[in-house]
N, C-alpha and C positions, 0 to 999 in steps of 0.2 A: 302846270301851267304856262300856257303863250301867253307871252307878253303883248299888249295896246299894239306897241310898234310890230311885233311882229305879224298880227292880226292883220294890221294895214298894209304890211308887205303881201300877205297873201291876197288880200282884197285888190291889192293891185296887180298881180299874177292872174287873177280870172278874170282882171277887167281887160288885161291885152289879151286876153284869151278871146274875151268876149268881141273884142274890135276885130281880131283875125276871123273870129267866125262873119260876123257883121259885113266884112270886106267879101269874103268868100261868098257870099250869099249873093253878090251883086252881079257876080259874073253871066253873062248872057247865057253860057253854053251850059249852065246848069240845067240837069234834067229835074222834073219834080219830083223824082224820088232822093235826089240830091238836096236839092230845097227843104223838102221833110225832114231829112236826117239833117241839115244845118238849124232849121229852126227847132227841134228837141232836144240839140247841144246847146242853143242860146238858151231856153226853159230851164236847162240843166243847169248852166251856168249862171241865170239868173237866183236860181233857188240857192247853189252854194253860194254866192256873194251876199244873199239875204241872210242867211246861216251866220257868215262872218260877221256882217255889221251886229245881228243880235249879240252877237258871242262878245265885241267890244261894245255895246252898251250896257249889256251884263254886266261887265267887268268892271265898269266906272259907274255900276248903280243905277242906271240910267232905263228903267224896264218900258217909258214911253215909246209910242210907235208915232 
């Protein structure tokens, strides 16, 4: 079982990836297809981060949202 600090480290890595994607999305020369791909990756990153937060809360005994 992963420790809570380990899960927070994973969350940090996901947040850094998320930040990189949002910066990339700001580029003016991105094609619409590139913007769609970035948006898709952002959605997947948000889902992954939500899953990690849920795991942290579950391990800490907090099932509330």
